[in-house]
C-alpha positions as CSV (number, residue, x, y, z in Angstrom):
1,M,89.1,126.3,74.4
2,L,91.4,126.5,77.4
3,A,89.5,123.7,79.3
4,L,89.8,121.5,76.1
5,A,93.4,122.2,75.8
6,A,93.9,121.3,79.5
7,A,92.1,118.0,79.2
8,S,94.3,116.9,76.2
9,P,96.9,115.1,78.3
10,I,94.2,113.2,80.0
11,V,92.6,112.4,76.7
12,V,95.7,111.2,75.2
13,A,96.5,108.8,78.1
14,M,92.9,107.4,78.1
15,T,93.2,106.9,74.3
16,L,96.4,105.2,74.6
17,F,95.3,103.1,77.5
18,L,92.3,101.9,75.6
19,A,94.5,101.1,72.7
20,R,96.4,98.7,74.9
21,T,99.5,100.7,74.6
22,K,102.4,100.0,77.2
23,A,102.4,102.2,80.3
24,T,105.9,103.8,79.5
25,T,104.6,105.1,76.1
26,M,101.4,106.4,77.7
27,A,103.4,108.4,80.3
28,V,105.9,109.7,77.6
29,Y,103.2,110.8,75.1
30,S,100.9,112.3,77.8
31,L,103.7,114.2,79.3
32,L,104.9,115.6,75.9
33,T,101.2,116.5,75.3
34,G,101.1,118.5,78.6
35,V,104.3,120.3,77.9
36,L,103.2,121.5,74.5
37,V,99.8,122.6,75.9
38,A,101.6,124.4,78.7
39,I,103.9,126.2,76.2
40,F,101.1,127.4,73.8
41,F,98.2,127.7,76.0
42,F,99.3,128.1,79.5
43,P,102.5,130.2,79.5
44,T,103.9,130.3,83.0
45,P,106.8,132.3,84.4
46,V,109.9,130.5,84.8
47,G,110.0,131.3,88.4
48,E,106.8,129.6,89.0
49,L,108.1,126.6,87.3
50,L,111.2,126.5,89.5
51,R,109.1,126.7,92.6
52,A,107.1,124.0,91.5
53,G,110.0,121.9,90.6
54,A,111.4,122.6,94.1
55,M,108.2,121.5,95.6
56,F,107.5,118.5,93.6
57,G,111.0,117.4,92.7
58,P,112.0,115.8,96.0
59,T,108.6,113.9,95.9
60,I,109.3,112.5,92.5
61,L,112.9,111.3,93.5
62,E,111.4,109.8,96.6
63,V,108.7,108.1,94.7
64,L,111.3,106.6,92.2
65,L,113.6,105.5,95.0
66,I,110.8,103.7,96.9
67,L,109.7,101.8,93.8
68,F,113.2,100.7,93.3
69,G,113.7,99.6,96.9
70,G,110.4,97.8,96.7
71,V,111.3,95.9,93.4
72,L,114.8,95.0,94.9
73,L,113.3,93.8,98.2
74,S,110.9,91.6,96.4
75,R,113.8,90.1,94.3
76,I,115.9,89.5,97.4
77,T,113.2,87.8,99.4
78,A,112.3,85.7,96.5
79,E,115.9,84.6,95.7
80,T,117.0,84.0,99.2
81,G,113.9,81.9,100.0
82,A,112.4,84.4,102.6
83,M,109.2,84.7,100.6
84,D,109.0,80.9,100.4
85,R,109.2,80.9,104.2
86,I,106.6,83.6,104.9
87,S,104.2,82.1,102.4
88,G,104.7,78.7,103.5
89,W,104.0,79.8,107.0
90,L,100.7,81.4,105.9
91,R,99.9,78.4,104.0
92,Q,100.3,76.1,106.8
93,S,98.6,78.3,109.3
94,A,95.6,79.2,107.2
95,S,92.9,76.5,107.1
96,N,92.8,76.8,103.2
97,R,94.2,79.1,100.4
98,Q,91.0,81.2,100.5
99,A,92.0,82.5,104.1
100,G,95.6,83.2,103.0
101,T,94.5,85.1,100.1
102,V,92.1,87.3,102.0
103,L,94.7,88.1,104.5
104,V,97.0,89.2,101.8
105,I,94.4,91.5,100.1
106,F,92.9,93.1,103.2
107,G,95.9,92.8,105.6
108,L,99.4,92.7,104.2
109,V,98.8,94.8,101.0
110,P,97.1,97.7,103.0
111,F,99.6,97.4,105.7
112,A,102.6,97.6,103.2
113,E,100.9,100.6,101.4
114,S,100.2,102.4,104.6
115,V,103.6,102.1,105.8
116,T,105.4,103.1,102.7
117,G,102.9,104.2,100.0
118,F,103.3,104.6,96.3
119,G,102.1,101.1,95.4
120,I,104.6,99.3,97.3
121,G,101.9,97.2,98.7
122,V,101.6,95.6,95.2
123,T,105.3,94.5,95.5
124,V,104.5,92.6,98.9
125,G,101.1,91.1,97.6
126,V,102.0,89.7,94.2
127,P,104.7,87.3,95.1
128,L,102.7,86.1,98.1
129,L,99.7,85.6,96.0
130,M,101.9,83.8,93.4
131,Q,103.2,81.5,96.2
132,L,99.7,80.6,97.3
133,G,99.2,79.3,93.9
134,H,97.3,82.2,92.0
135,S,98.0,82.9,88.3
136,V,99.8,85.9,87.0
137,K,96.6,87.7,86.1
138,H,94.8,86.8,89.4
139,S,97.9,87.6,91.5
140,A,98.1,91.0,89.8
141,I,94.4,92.0,90.0
142,L,93.8,90.8,93.6
143,S,97.1,92.7,94.8
144,L,95.7,95.9,93.1
145,L,92.3,95.4,94.7
146,G,94.3,95.5,98.1
147,L,95.1,99.2,97.4
148,V,92.1,100.3,99.4
149,A,94.0,102.3,102.1
150,V,95.8,104.8,99.6
151,P,94.5,107.9,101.6
152,W,96.6,106.6,104.4
153,G,99.4,105.4,102.2
154,A,102.9,106.6,103.5
155,L,101.1,108.1,106.6
156,G,98.8,110.1,104.5
157,P,100.7,112.9,102.6
158,G,98.0,112.9,100.0
159,T,95.2,113.5,102.5
160,L,97.3,116.3,104.1
161,V,97.8,118.0,100.8
162,A,93.9,118.0,100.2
163,A,93.2,119.3,103.8
164,D,95.8,122.0,103.3
165,L,94.7,123.3,99.9
166,A,91.1,123.2,101.0
167,G,91.6,125.1,104.2
168,L,90.3,122.2,106.3
169,S,91.7,120.1,109.3
170,L,93.5,116.8,108.6
171,F,91.3,115.2,111.2
172,D,88.1,116.1,109.5
173,V,89.2,115.1,106.1
174,G,90.6,111.8,107.5
175,V,87.4,110.8,109.3
176,R,85.1,111.8,106.3
177,S,87.5,109.8,103.8
178,A,87.3,106.8,106.2
179,L,83.5,107.0,106.2
180,L,83.4,107.3,102.4
181,T,85.8,104.4,101.9
182,L,83.3,101.7,103.0
183,P,81.9,101.5,99.5
184,V,85.5,101.1,98.2
185,V,86.5,98.3,100.3
186,L,83.2,96.5,99.8
187,G,83.7,96.9,95.9
188,A,87.0,95.6,96.3
189,G,85.6,92.5,98.2
190,I,83.0,91.7,95.7
191,A,85.4,92.2,92.8
192,A,87.8,89.9,94.4
193,W,85.0,87.3,95.0
194,L,84.2,87.6,91.2
195,V,87.8,86.8,90.4
196,M,88.1,83.8,92.9
197,R,84.7,82.3,93.0
198,G,85.3,79.6,90.4
199,E,88.2,78.2,92.5
200,S,86.2,78.0,95.7
201,P,84.1,75.0,96.7
202,K,81.9,77.3,99.0
203,P,81.6,80.6,97.0
204,G,79.0,82.1,99.6
205,R,81.5,81.4,102.6
206,L,84.2,83.1,100.4
207,L,82.1,86.2,99.8
208,A,81.3,86.5,103.5
209,H,84.9,86.1,104.4
210,L,86.1,88.9,101.9
211,V,83.1,91.3,103.0
212,G,83.9,90.7,106.7
213,A,87.7,91.5,106.2
214,A,86.9,94.5,104.1
215,V,84.4,95.8,106.9
216,L,87.0,95.1,109.6
217,L,89.6,97.0,107.8
218,N,87.3,100.0,107.2
219,A,86.2,100.1,110.9
220,G,89.8,99.7,112.1
221,I,90.9,102.7,109.9
222,L,87.8,104.8,111.0
223,V,88.3,104.1,114.6
224,A,92.1,104.8,114.4
225,N,91.3,108.2,112.6
226,L,89.0,109.2,115.6
227,L,91.3,108.1,118.3
228,M,94.9,108.5,117.0
229,G,94.5,110.8,114.1
230,T,94.8,110.3,110.4
231,P,98.6,109.4,109.7
232,P,98.8,105.9,111.4
233,A,95.1,105.0,110.6
234,G,95.8,102.7,107.7
235,I,98.5,100.9,109.6
236,I,96.2,100.3,112.6
237,G,93.3,99.1,110.4
238,S,95.4,96.5,108.5
239,L,97.2,95.4,111.7
240,L,93.6,94.7,113.1
241,V,92.8,92.5,110.1
242,L,96.2,90.7,110.5
243,A,95.6,90.1,114.2
244,V,92.1,88.9,113.7
245,H,93.1,86.3,111.1
246,L,96.2,85.1,113.2
247,L,93.9,84.7,116.2
248,S,91.3,82.8,114.3
249,F,94.1,80.5,112.9
250,K,95.2,80.0,116.5
251,M,91.8,79.3,117.8
252,G,91.3,76.8,115.0
253,R,94.7,75.2,116.0
254,S,96.0,75.7,112.4
255,L,98.5,78.4,113.4
256,V,102.0,77.1,113.1
257,P,104.8,78.5,115.2
258,A,106.7,81.0,113.1
259,G,110.1,79.8,114.3
260,R,113.5,81.4,113.6
261,A,113.6,81.0,109.8
262,V,110.2,82.8,109.4
263,A,111.2,85.5,111.8
264,V,114.4,86.4,109.9
265,A,112.3,86.5,106.7
266,L,109.9,88.9,108.5
267,L,112.8,91.0,109.9
268,P,113.1,93.5,107.0
269,Y,109.5,94.3,107.1
270,A,109.5,94.8,110.9
271,V,112.7,97.0,110.7
272,L,111.0,99.0,107.8
273,T,107.9,99.7,109.7
274,A,109.5,100.3,113.2
275,G,112.3,102.5,111.7
276,L,109.9,104.4,109.4
277,L,107.5,105.2,112.2
278,A,110.3,106.0,114.8
279,A,112.1,108.2,112.4
280,R,108.9,110.1,111.7
281,A,108.0,110.5,115.3
282,L,111.5,111.7,116.2
283,S,112.0,114.0,113.4
284,S,108.4,115.6,113.7
285,P,109.8,118.5,116.0
286,M,112.5,119.3,113.4
287,E,112.0,122.2,110.9
288,A,111.1,121.2,107.4
289,S,114.3,120.4,105.6
290,L,116.1,117.9,103.2
291,L,117.6,116.2,106.5
292,K,114.3,115.7,108.0
293,R,112.7,114.4,104.7
294,T,115.8,111.9,104.3
295,L,115.5,110.5,107.7
296,S,111.8,109.8,107.4
297,S,111.7,108.6,103.7
298,G,110.1,105.5,103.0
299,G,112.9,105.0,100.2
300,I,115.7,105.2,102.8
301,W,114.2,102.7,105.1
302,L,113.4,100.4,102.2
303,I,117.1,100.3,101.3
304,V,117.9,99.4,104.8
305,A,115.4,96.7,104.7
306,C,116.9,95.4,101.5
307,L,120.4,95.3,103.2
308,I,119.0,93.4,106.3
309,A,117.2,90.8,103.8
310,Q,120.3,90.4,101.8
311,Y,122.8,89.8,104.7
312,G,120.3,88.4,107.3
313,S,119.4,85.5,105.1
314,T,123.1,84.3,105.0
315,S,122.6,82.9,108.4
316,L,120.1,80.4,106.9
317,G,122.1,79.7,103.8
318,G,119.6,81.8,101.7
319,G,120.9,82.8,98.2
320,T,124.5,83.0,96.8
321,S,124.1,85.8,94.4
322,G,125.7,89.3,95.5
323,L,123.7,92.3,96.2
324,R,125.2,94.0,93.1
325,A,123.8,91.3,90.8
326,R,120.4,91.4,92.4
327,A,120.4,95.3,92.2
328,S,121.1,95.1,88.6
329,L,118.4,92.7,87.7
330,A,116.0,94.9,89.9
331,Y,117.0,97.9,88.1
332,R,115.9,96.3,84.8
333,S,112.5,95.7,86.2
334,W,112.4,99.1,87.7
335,V,113.1,101.2,84.5
336,P,109.8,100.8,82.7
337,V,108.0,101.2,86.1
338,G,110.1,104.3,87.0
339,I,109.6,105.9,83.5
340,A,105.8,105.3,83.7
341,T,105.4,106.5,87.3
342,G,107.8,109.3,87.0
343,G,106.1,110.6,83.7
344,F,102.7,110.6,85.2
345,T,103.8,112.3,88.5
346,I,105.6,115.0,86.5
347,L,102.6,115.5,84.4
348,G,100.5,115.9,87.6
349,A,102.9,118.5,88.9
350,L,102.9,120.4,85.5
351,L,99.1,120.4,85.6
352,A,99.2,122.0,89.0
353,A,102.0,124.5,88.3
354,T,100.6,126.0,85.1
355,G,96.9,126.2,86.2
356,M,95.7,123.5,83.7
357,G,94.2,121.5,86.5
358,R,92.3,124.5,87.8
359,E,91.1,125.4,84.3
360,L,89.8,122.0,83.8
361,G,88.1,121.9,87.2
362,A,86.7,125.2,87.0
363,A,85.0,124.6,83.5
364,L,83.5,121.3,84.8
365,A,82.1,123.3,87.9
366,G,80.1,125.4,85.6
367,I,77.9,122.4,85.0
368,G,76.1,123.3,88.3
369,A,74.9,120.9,91.0
370,G,75.6,118.0,88.5
371,Y,79.2,118.5,89.2
372,L,78.8,117.0,92.7
373,V,78.3,113.7,90.7
374,L,81.0,114.3,88.2
375,G,83.5,115.8,90.7
376,P,84.6,112.5,92.3
377,V,84.9,111.0,88.8
378,V,87.2,114.0,87.6
379,S,89.5,113.4,90.7
380,G,89.5,109.6,89.9
381,L,90.9,110.5,86.5
382,A,93.4,112.6,87.9
383,G,94.4,109.5,90.2
384,F,94.3,107.2,87.2
385,I,96.7,109.6,85.3
386,S,99.1,110.3,88.0
387,G,99.0,107.0,90.0
388,S,99.1,109.0,93.2
389,N,96.5,110.6,95.2
390,T,99.2,113.3,96.5
391,A,99.5,114.3,92.8
392,A,95.7,114.3,92.1
393,N,94.9,116.4,95.2
394,S,97.6,118.8,94.3
395,M,96.0,119.4,91.0
396,L,92.4,119.6,92.0
397,A,91.7,119.9,95.8
398,A,91.7,123.7,95.7
399,T,89.5,123.6,92.7
400,Q,87.0,121.1,94.3
401,A,86.9,123.3,97.4
402,Q,86.1,126.4,95.3
403,A,83.5,124.6,93.3
404,A,81.7,123.3,96.4
405,T,81.7,126.9,97.9
406,S,80.2,128.5,94.8
407,M,77.5,125.9,94.7
408,G,76.8,126.3,98.4
409,S,77.7,122.7,99.1
410,S,79.8,121.0,101.8
411,V,83.6,121.6,101.0
412,L,84.6,118.7,103.4
413,Q,82.3,116.2,101.6
414,L,83.5,117.2,98.0
415,V,87.3,117.2,99.0
416,A,87.0,114.1,101.0
417,V,85.2,112.2,98.4
418,S,87.5,113.3,95.7
419,N,90.4,112.3,97.9
420,V,88.8,108.8,98.1
421,T,88.0,108.4,94.5
422,A,91.5,109.6,93.3
423,S,93.0,106.9,95.7
424,M,90.9,104.3,94.5
425,A,91.7,105.0,90.8
426,T,95.4,104.4,91.4
427,M,94.3,100.7,91.2
428,L,93.7,101.2,87.6
429,A,96.9,103.6,86.9
430,P,99.0,102.1,84.1
431,S,102.0,102.6,86.4
432,R,100.5,100.3,89.1
433,I,99.3,97.7,86.6
434,L,102.8,97.6,85.1
435,L,104.3,97.3,88.7
436,A,102.0,94.3,89.4
437,Y,102.8,92.7,86.1
438,E,106.6,93.1,86.6
439,M,106.3,91.6,90.1
440,A,104.3,88.5,88.8
441,V,106.7,87.8,86.0
442,I,110.1,88.3,87.7
443,P,112.0,85.3,86.4
444,V,113.0,83.7,89.6
445,A,112.9,79.9,89.7
446,A,111.9,80.1,93.5
447,V,108.6,81.7,92.5
448,P,107.0,79.3,90.1
449,G,103.6,80.4,88.5
450,P,100.9,78.0,87.4
451,D,101.0,79.4,83.9
452,A,103.0,77.5,81.4
453,A,104.2,80.7,79.8
454,S,103.8,84.1,81.3
455,P,101.3,86.3,79.6
456,T,102.5,89.6,78.0
457,E,102.1,93.0,79.7
458,G,99.3,93.8,77.0
459,E,97.5,90.7,77.8
460,V,97.6,91.3,81.5
461,T,96.4,94.9,81.1
462,A,93.6,93.9,78.7
463,W,92.2,91.4,81.3
464,I,92.6,93.7,84.3
465,A,91.6,97.0,82.9
466,P,87.9,96.4,82.1
467,R,87.4,94.6,85.4
468,L,88.8,97.4,87.5
469,G,87.3,100.1,85.3
470,I,83.8,98.9,85.9
471,L,84.4,98.8,89.7
472,L,85.9,102.3,89.6
473,A,82.9,103.7,87.6
474,V,80.4,102.0,89.8
475,V,81.9,103.2,93.1
476,C,82.8,106.7,91.9
477,T,79.2,107.1,90.6
478,L,77.8,105.8,93.9
479,L,79.9,108.2,95.9
480,G,79.0,111.0,93.5
481,L,75.3,110.4,94.0
482,I,75.8,110.3,97.8
483,T,77.5,113.8,97.6
484,W,74.6,115.1,95.5
485,V,72.1,113.8,98.0
486,I,73.9,115.4,100.9
487,H,73.9,118.7,98.9
């Protein structure tokens, strides 16, 4: 009975998702269901709830700030023409649109996600894909497929949570997660090919390009985990993809000199990356505190990047709107995304604090060895609900470790595979799809799309969801079978 009650928020979210309900509605009703279940079936001392609030509260606020900063940066770079200059440079340098698209999916989106996390890769990828001539639907799904480096997003806090709760080393979990990510990147490459093959005159060459870029990204992440540790692995892997593509453009004599205008357009992203990495390196010796978290927060550095994008563009005559006007428009786009993301993240914290996540995991572990196949699927559901592998691991990592121990299986394997599937499932999270949609339909004249009229959120969700759902089901099942075979 308790297990059924614990599963009810997830069931509500899934039901509303299949009914094509808006992400904000899903988040609100799922959270309300979770609160009611907690009150009647999982009463928790107020002190425990306050401690959980102190633990998850800063993370939730940081996530919301990061999302707002990402939306604002996207709007500023679009209106000032910075995104035009970047995408124009890529279009001119790439031998064709296919090369530019692959560069975005397996280079730019994973890079942005690795630096900042929380789906910000989507805010970088969608505008560029729109500029490359893709439709709203294609831009949204291709950018979501680029979320293949989520275990290393924001320098890997979710993977760190999984390692800590399971009593494992971050190095071991990072390396095993990198090994298990190969089916994820290959699946994303094949899915992208299925979306794009009708546009390519040489579909076989397109498939080889996508698969090659996927393998290169995964190899870079694995080697970086082994040589440099887990936190910077996603950044190193995605930079390798970017470097190889730019080198190939240069060898093919298609690489166009960036010039001052492109350099200014890229400056906000360079400052964001360098500032975030430097701040985290310099603050690492500090004791854990609000000051340390603020200095190394992706949200703070995104706001810095927004200021540089806003005022740096004036030297090139970009844009006339003030920062306040752009922030107001960004706020309107951010509100539904913030409600959906915040609601699901709070739900994840509630499941962890009240024991609902542990109850559900324990009940499923009673299945026996078959749970080794279902365990990754369960974590995938948690990632789908929360839109965050950090929240999913907070809910289930300890339970997965206990289940593996009770079955005499490898704790490292089950925890790592759960980390990977929870991360992959964020592609399908309602909050992520909504974010991709909002980025694709921002009403900016400088970012024209090929559609005569922008599709609605429901239409985009209905088109994307089954495609990503099938991909997720296939990869999660495959990873589950691998885990069962290892057992």
